[in-house]
C-alpha positions as CSV (number, residue, x, y, z in Angstrom):
1,M,-15.1,3.0,12.3
2,G,-14.1,-0.6,12.3
3,L,-16.9,-1.3,9.8
4,L,-14.8,0.5,7.2
5,T,-11.4,-0.7,8.1
6,A,-11.6,-4.2,9.7
7,A,-11.6,-6.2,6.5
8,I,-8.8,-4.1,5.0
9,T,-6.2,-3.4,7.8
10,R,-7.2,-5.7,10.7
11,H,-5.5,-9.0,11.3
12,P,-7.0,-11.0,14.1
13,P,-4.0,-13.4,14.9
14,V,-1.6,-10.5,15.2
15,A,-4.1,-8.5,17.1
16,A,-4.5,-11.4,19.6
17,A,-0.7,-11.7,20.0
18,L,-0.6,-8.0,20.9
19,S,-3.8,-7.8,22.9
20,D,-4.1,-6.5,26.5
21,A,-4.5,-10.1,27.7
22,S,-1.4,-11.2,25.9
23,L,0.6,-8.3,27.3
24,I,-0.5,-8.9,30.9
25,A,0.3,-12.6,30.6
26,A,3.7,-11.7,29.3
27,M,4.3,-9.3,32.2
28,I,3.6,-12.1,34.6
29,R,6.1,-14.3,32.8
30,V,8.7,-11.6,33.0
31,E,8.2,-11.0,36.7
32,A,8.4,-14.8,37.3
33,A,11.5,-15.1,35.2
34,L,13.2,-12.3,37.1
35,A,12.4,-13.9,40.4
36,R,13.7,-17.3,39.2
37,A,17.0,-15.7,38.0
38,Q,17.3,-13.9,41.4
39,E,16.5,-17.1,43.3
40,A,19.5,-18.7,41.6
41,V,21.8,-16.1,43.1
42,S,20.0,-15.8,46.4
43,I,18.7,-12.3,46.0
44,V,15.2,-13.4,46.7
45,P,14.0,-16.5,48.6
46,A,13.0,-19.7,46.9
47,G,9.4,-20.0,46.0
48,T,9.0,-16.3,44.9
49,A,8.8,-17.2,41.2
50,A,6.3,-20.1,41.9
51,A,4.0,-17.7,43.7
52,I,4.1,-15.3,40.7
53,D,3.5,-18.0,38.1
54,G,-0.1,-18.6,39.1
55,A,-1.2,-14.9,39.4
56,Q,-4.3,-13.6,37.6
57,I,-4.5,-9.9,36.8
58,D,-7.6,-8.1,35.7
59,G,-6.6,-5.8,32.8
60,R,-9.5,-3.5,33.3
61,T,-7.8,-2.1,36.4
62,L,-4.6,-1.2,34.6
63,A,-5.9,1.5,32.3
64,Q,-6.3,4.0,35.2
65,G,-2.8,3.0,36.3
66,V,-1.5,4.2,32.9
67,A,-3.3,7.4,33.3
68,D,-1.8,7.9,36.8
69,A,1.8,6.7,36.2
70,G,2.3,6.7,32.5
71,V,2.9,2.9,32.6
72,P,0.7,0.0,33.8
73,V,3.4,-1.6,36.0
74,P,2.7,0.1,39.3
75,A,-1.0,-0.8,39.1
76,F,0.0,-4.3,37.9
77,L,2.1,-4.8,41.0
78,A,-0.5,-3.4,43.3
79,E,-2.9,-6.1,42.0
80,L,-0.2,-8.8,42.0
81,R,1.2,-8.4,45.5
82,P,-1.9,-9.3,47.4
83,Q,-2.1,-12.6,45.5
84,I,1.3,-13.9,46.3
85,G,1.6,-13.8,50.1
86,A,5.1,-13.6,51.5
87,A,6.6,-13.3,48.0
88,A,5.0,-9.8,47.7
89,D,8.1,-8.2,49.3
90,H,10.4,-9.8,46.8
91,V,8.6,-9.4,43.5
92,H,10.1,-6.8,41.0
93,Y,13.2,-6.6,43.1
94,G,15.7,-4.1,41.6
95,A,13.7,-3.8,38.3
96,T,12.0,-0.8,36.9
97,S,8.7,-0.5,35.1
98,Q,10.4,-0.2,31.7
99,D,12.3,-3.4,32.2
100,I,9.1,-5.4,32.7
101,L,7.1,-3.6,30.0
102,D,9.8,-3.6,27.3
103,T,10.5,-7.3,27.9
104,A,6.8,-8.2,27.9
105,I,6.3,-6.3,24.6
106,C,9.2,-8.2,23.1
107,L,7.5,-11.4,24.0
108,C,4.3,-10.3,22.4
109,L,6.1,-9.1,19.3
110,G,7.8,-12.5,19.0
111,D,4.4,-14.2,19.0
112,A,3.2,-11.8,16.3
113,L,6.3,-12.3,14.2
114,D,5.8,-16.1,14.4
115,G,2.5,-15.6,12.5
116,I,3.9,-13.0,10.2
117,S,6.9,-15.2,9.3
118,A,4.6,-18.2,8.5
119,Q,2.4,-16.0,6.3
120,L,5.5,-14.7,4.5
121,S,6.7,-18.2,3.7
122,E,3.2,-19.1,2.6
123,T,3.2,-16.2,0.1
124,I,6.6,-17.1,-1.3
125,D,5.6,-20.7,-1.7
126,A,2.5,-19.7,-3.6
127,L,4.4,-17.4,-5.9
128,A,6.9,-20.2,-6.6
129,T,4.1,-22.6,-7.4
130,Q,2.6,-20.0,-9.8
131,A,5.9,-19.6,-11.6
132,S,6.3,-23.3,-12.0
133,K,2.7,-23.8,-13.3
134,H,3.2,-21.8,-16.4
135,P,6.7,-22.5,-17.9
136,G,7.7,-20.7,-21.0
137,L,4.7,-18.4,-21.0
138,P,5.7,-15.2,-22.8
139,M,4.4,-11.8,-21.9
140,L,5.5,-8.3,-22.6
141,G,7.9,-6.7,-20.1
142,R,7.2,-3.1,-19.3
143,T,9.8,-0.5,-18.4
144,R,8.9,3.0,-17.4
145,G,5.3,2.3,-18.4
146,Q,6.2,1.4,-21.9
147,Y,6.5,-1.9,-23.8
148,A,10.0,-3.4,-23.4
149,T,10.9,-6.9,-24.7
150,P,9.2,-10.2,-24.1
151,I,9.9,-11.8,-20.8
152,S,8.0,-14.6,-19.1
153,F,5.1,-14.8,-16.7
154,A,7.4,-16.7,-14.3
155,L,10.0,-13.8,-14.3
156,R,7.3,-11.3,-13.4
157,V,6.2,-13.5,-10.5
158,A,9.8,-14.2,-9.4
159,N,10.5,-10.5,-9.3
160,W,7.6,-10.1,-6.9
161,A,9.1,-12.9,-4.7
162,A,12.7,-11.6,-4.8
163,P,12.4,-9.0,-2.0
164,L,10.2,-11.3,0.1
165,I,12.9,-14.0,-0.1
166,A,15.5,-11.5,1.1
167,L,13.2,-10.3,3.9
168,E,12.6,-13.9,5.0
169,A,16.3,-14.6,5.1
170,G,16.9,-11.4,7.2
171,L,14.2,-12.0,9.8
172,P,16.4,-14.0,12.3
173,D,18.8,-11.0,12.5
174,V,15.9,-8.6,12.9
175,R,14.5,-10.7,15.7
176,A,17.8,-10.9,17.5
177,R,18.2,-7.1,17.3
178,A,14.7,-6.2,18.3
179,L,13.5,-9.0,20.7
180,K,15.9,-8.9,23.6
181,I,15.9,-8.8,27.4
182,Q,15.5,-5.5,29.1
183,M,16.8,-5.4,32.7
184,G,18.7,-2.3,33.8
185,G,16.9,-1.1,36.9
186,S,16.1,2.5,37.6
187,A,18.7,4.2,35.5
188,G,20.3,1.3,33.5
189,S,23.1,0.3,35.9
190,S,21.4,-2.6,37.6
191,Y,23.0,-1.4,40.9
192,A,20.4,-3.0,43.1
193,M,21.4,-6.4,41.7
194,H,25.1,-5.8,41.6
195,P,27.2,-7.9,40.9
196,H,24.6,-10.3,39.5
197,G,22.9,-7.9,37.1
198,P,24.3,-9.4,33.8
199,A,23.9,-13.0,35.0
200,I,20.2,-12.3,35.9
201,A,19.5,-10.7,32.5
202,S,21.2,-13.7,30.8
203,A,19.2,-16.2,32.7
204,M,15.9,-14.3,32.0
205,A,16.8,-14.1,28.3
206,A,17.4,-17.9,28.1
207,E,14.1,-18.7,29.9
208,L,12.0,-16.3,27.8
209,G,13.6,-17.1,24.5
210,L,14.9,-13.5,23.9
211,A,18.3,-12.3,22.9
212,D,20.7,-11.4,25.8
213,A,21.5,-7.7,25.9
214,A,22.8,-4.9,27.9
215,P,20.1,-2.5,29.1
216,W,18.6,-0.5,26.2
217,H,16.3,1.9,27.9
218,A,17.0,4.9,25.6
219,D,18.3,2.9,22.6
220,R,15.2,2.1,20.5
221,S,17.2,1.1,17.4
222,G,16.0,-2.5,17.8
223,F,12.4,-1.5,17.5
224,A,13.4,0.8,14.6
225,A,15.0,-2.1,12.8
226,L,11.9,-4.2,13.3
227,A,9.7,-1.3,12.0
228,S,11.8,-1.0,8.9
229,W,11.6,-4.7,8.2
230,L,7.8,-4.7,8.6
231,A,7.4,-1.7,6.3
232,Q,9.6,-3.4,3.7
233,V,7.4,-6.4,3.8
234,V,4.3,-4.3,3.1
235,T,6.2,-2.4,0.4
236,A,7.2,-5.6,-1.4
237,H,3.6,-6.8,-1.3
238,S,2.4,-3.5,-2.6
239,K,4.7,-3.8,-5.6
240,M,2.9,-7.0,-6.5
241,A,-0.5,-5.5,-5.9
242,G,0.4,-2.4,-8.0
243,D,1.6,-4.6,-10.9
244,L,-1.6,-6.7,-10.7
245,A,-3.7,-3.6,-10.7
246,L,-2.1,-2.5,-14.0
247,S,-2.2,-6.0,-15.6
248,A,-5.9,-6.4,-14.6
249,R,-7.0,-3.1,-16.2
250,S,-9.8,-3.7,-18.7
251,E,-7.7,-2.7,-21.7
252,I,-4.8,-5.0,-20.7
253,G,-6.4,-8.0,-19.0
254,E,-3.3,-10.1,-18.9
255,M,-3.8,-11.3,-15.3
256,R,-6.5,-11.4,-12.6
257,A,-6.3,-12.3,-8.9
258,G,-8.1,-12.0,-5.7
259,Q,-11.7,-11.1,-5.0
260,G,-13.8,-9.1,-7.5
261,G,-16.2,-6.6,-6.0
262,G,-19.4,-5.4,-7.5
263,S,-20.4,-1.9,-8.2
264,S,-23.5,-0.3,-6.6
265,T,-24.5,1.1,-10.0
266,M,-22.6,-0.6,-12.9
267,P,-23.6,-4.3,-13.2
268,H,-20.7,-5.1,-15.6
269,K,-17.9,-4.2,-13.1
270,S,-15.7,-6.5,-11.0
271,N,-13.5,-4.2,-8.9
272,P,-10.0,-5.4,-7.7
273,V,-11.0,-5.4,-4.1
274,T,-8.1,-7.5,-2.7
275,T,-5.5,-5.6,-4.7
276,E,-6.9,-2.3,-3.5
277,A,-7.0,-3.5,0.1
278,L,-3.3,-4.5,-0.1
279,L,-2.4,-1.1,-1.6
280,A,-4.3,0.7,1.2
281,C,-2.0,-1.0,3.8
282,H,1.1,0.5,2.4
283,P,0.7,4.2,3.3
284,I,-0.5,3.1,6.8
285,A,2.7,1.0,7.2
286,I,5.0,3.8,6.0
287,A,3.3,6.4,8.3
288,S,3.6,4.0,11.2
289,Q,7.3,3.5,10.5
290,S,7.9,7.2,10.2
291,G,6.2,7.9,13.5
292,L,8.3,5.2,15.2
293,A,11.4,6.8,13.8
294,Q,10.4,10.1,15.3
295,A,9.7,8.5,18.6
296,A,13.1,6.8,18.8
297,V,14.8,9.7,20.4
298,H,14.6,9.0,24.1
299,A,16.3,11.6,26.3
300,E,19.1,10.8,28.8
301,E,18.9,7.5,30.6
302,R,15.1,7.0,30.3
303,D,12.3,8.9,28.7
304,G,8.5,8.3,28.9
305,A,7.4,10.5,26.0
306,G,8.3,8.1,23.2
307,W,6.8,5.0,24.9
308,A,3.2,5.9,24.1
309,V,4.0,6.4,20.5
310,E,5.6,3.0,20.3
311,W,2.7,1.4,22.1
312,H,0.3,2.8,19.6
313,L,2.2,2.5,16.3
314,L,4.2,-0.7,16.7
315,P,1.1,-2.9,17.1
316,Q,-0.6,-1.0,14.3
317,L,2.4,-1.6,12.0
318,C,2.5,-5.3,13.0
319,E,-1.2,-5.7,12.3
320,V,-1.3,-3.9,9.0
321,T,1.7,-6.0,8.0
322,G,-0.3,-9.1,8.8
323,A,-3.2,-7.8,6.8
324,A,-1.0,-7.1,3.8
325,L,0.4,-10.6,4.0
326,S,-3.1,-12.1,4.1
327,H,-4.1,-10.1,1.1
328,G,-0.9,-10.9,-0.7
329,A,-1.3,-14.7,0.0
330,T,-4.8,-14.5,-1.5
331,L,-3.5,-12.7,-4.6
332,A,-0.6,-15.2,-5.0
333,K,-2.9,-18.2,-4.7
334,T,-5.6,-17.0,-7.0
335,L,-3.4,-15.5,-9.7
336,I,-4.5,-16.5,-13.2
337,P,-2.6,-15.4,-16.3
338,N,-4.4,-14.8,-19.6
339,A,-2.0,-16.4,-22.1
340,E,-4.1,-15.2,-25.1
341,R,-4.0,-11.6,-24.1
342,M,-0.3,-11.8,-23.3
343,R,0.5,-13.2,-26.7
344,A,-1.9,-10.8,-28.5
345,A,0.0,-7.9,-27.0
346,I,3.3,-9.2,-28.4
347,D,1.9,-10.0,-31.8
348,A,0.2,-6.5,-32.1
349,N,3.5,-4.8,-31.4
350,P,6.3,-6.3,-33.5
351,A,8.6,-3.5,-32.6
352,V,9.1,-5.2,-29.2
353,M,11.4,-7.6,-31.0
354,A,13.7,-4.8,-32.1
355,E,16.3,-5.4,-29.4
356,A,16.4,-9.1,-30.1
357,L,16.9,-8.3,-33.8
358,V,19.8,-5.9,-33.1
359,F,21.6,-8.7,-31.3
360,A,20.7,-11.2,-34.0
361,L,22.3,-8.8,-36.6
362,A,25.2,-7.7,-34.5
363,P,27.6,-10.6,-35.3
364,S,27.5,-9.8,-39.0
365,L,27.0,-6.1,-39.0
366,G,28.5,-5.0,-35.7
367,R,26.4,-3.6,-32.8
368,V,26.4,0.0,-33.9
369,E,25.4,-0.6,-37.5
370,A,22.8,-3.2,-36.5
371,T,21.2,-0.7,-34.1
372,T,21.2,2.0,-36.8
373,K,19.6,-0.3,-39.4
374,V,16.9,-1.4,-37.0
375,K,16.1,2.2,-36.0
376,E,15.9,3.3,-39.6
377,A,13.5,0.4,-40.4
378,L,11.4,1.2,-37.3
379,A,11.1,4.8,-38.5
380,K,9.6,3.4,-41.8
381,G,7.2,1.1,-39.9
382,T,9.1,-2.1,-40.7
383,L,11.8,-4.3,-39.3
384,P,14.7,-5.8,-41.3
385,D,15.0,-9.5,-41.8
386,G,17.0,-11.4,-39.3
387,D,17.1,-14.7,-37.4
388,V,15.2,-13.4,-34.4
389,P,14.5,-15.7,-31.4
390,S,10.8,-16.3,-30.9
391,P,8.9,-14.9,-27.9
392,E,8.7,-18.4,-26.5
393,T,12.5,-18.7,-26.7
394,L,12.9,-15.3,-24.9
395,A,10.4,-16.6,-22.3
396,Q,12.4,-19.7,-21.7
397,I,15.5,-17.6,-21.1
398,A,13.5,-15.4,-18.7
399,D,12.4,-18.5,-16.9
400,E,16.0,-19.3,-16.2
401,A,16.4,-15.9,-14.6
402,A,13.2,-16.6,-12.5
403,A,14.6,-20.0,-11.4
404,R,17.8,-18.3,-10.1
405,I,15.7,-16.0,-7.9
406,F,13.8,-18.8,-6.3
407,A,17.0,-20.9,-6.0
408,G,18.4,-18.1,-3.8
409,R,15.9,-19.0,-1.1
410,P,17.6,-20.8,1.8
């Protein structure tokens, strides 16, 4: 039912990076890199890699191979070998299907993460721009669903950006942990390439732009770390969308952002379509991450049962993350605060200045007595006199806190 979901959870650039065509091209790159590394230590003759480089594989023939062998590599090799002449006897030497497929998947994930990373930076930049466009704009903070004290629009926006900034900074470590060479042979010892196994893996990693690593056939913690990072990205965006959904409610109306959708029966409505689309991405991301965590238990040296779960859920998680980022960038760029409604909420609820009044009275009365006096006055529906800072002053202070958040971005 792509009609119902494509506009909400699909993300064409990520889908392209993780497509069948991209995976097959990556598998060819991996086999060629393996041959090049083996040529350097005279395991296979010169020219093997060059023969593989120009190969063309028809992905339509590989689906039956997955049904027959559980992985596409045997069918891939059956189609590759007739194309490469004398090199056919030397391709895939000492490797196992999982080596080629895991490494190829890492290459595709790297391309997907390049796009995701760029989108993440775009959203953070848009939020920083929004915060700087409205300096000193006061609005009511809310805690536990209730009015708190005046903050600033910039601080609300900065708090949306804070987890995204941390996730952006942590991405290089996640990439290094998840996107790494896989070359262990049939049971992880690389015995067929001994004593050159580690050198071959290192050379392949350098050529392919992946982290060097010992074989990790049954250790899926790298993919689990990536899944956690992706889910956190969607979660952080959903926090922004959730806040916007509240702020855009008819009775609040302090902000609006994204596309407004019409109702089939109520002409006056403008539904928060982009916000809802982003919120819809979150449970899909969390369910995907949970499934990947369950699939991370691979028995003994190698296990085929968890592969299919990874092949299904990891691309889905990447794509829904890309979709969430796209929706989030739209919200960040189109965000419009309603200064009049924000100020009206403060003016209509003078009790929100109670904390500021306590601290204004505390130097002369002491904190405890000042708190008591303010509570007694609130019970009577009034506030005692005191030199209370204005909402604009509190907003300026909140802006300083917002600036610290954005200043923490590398």
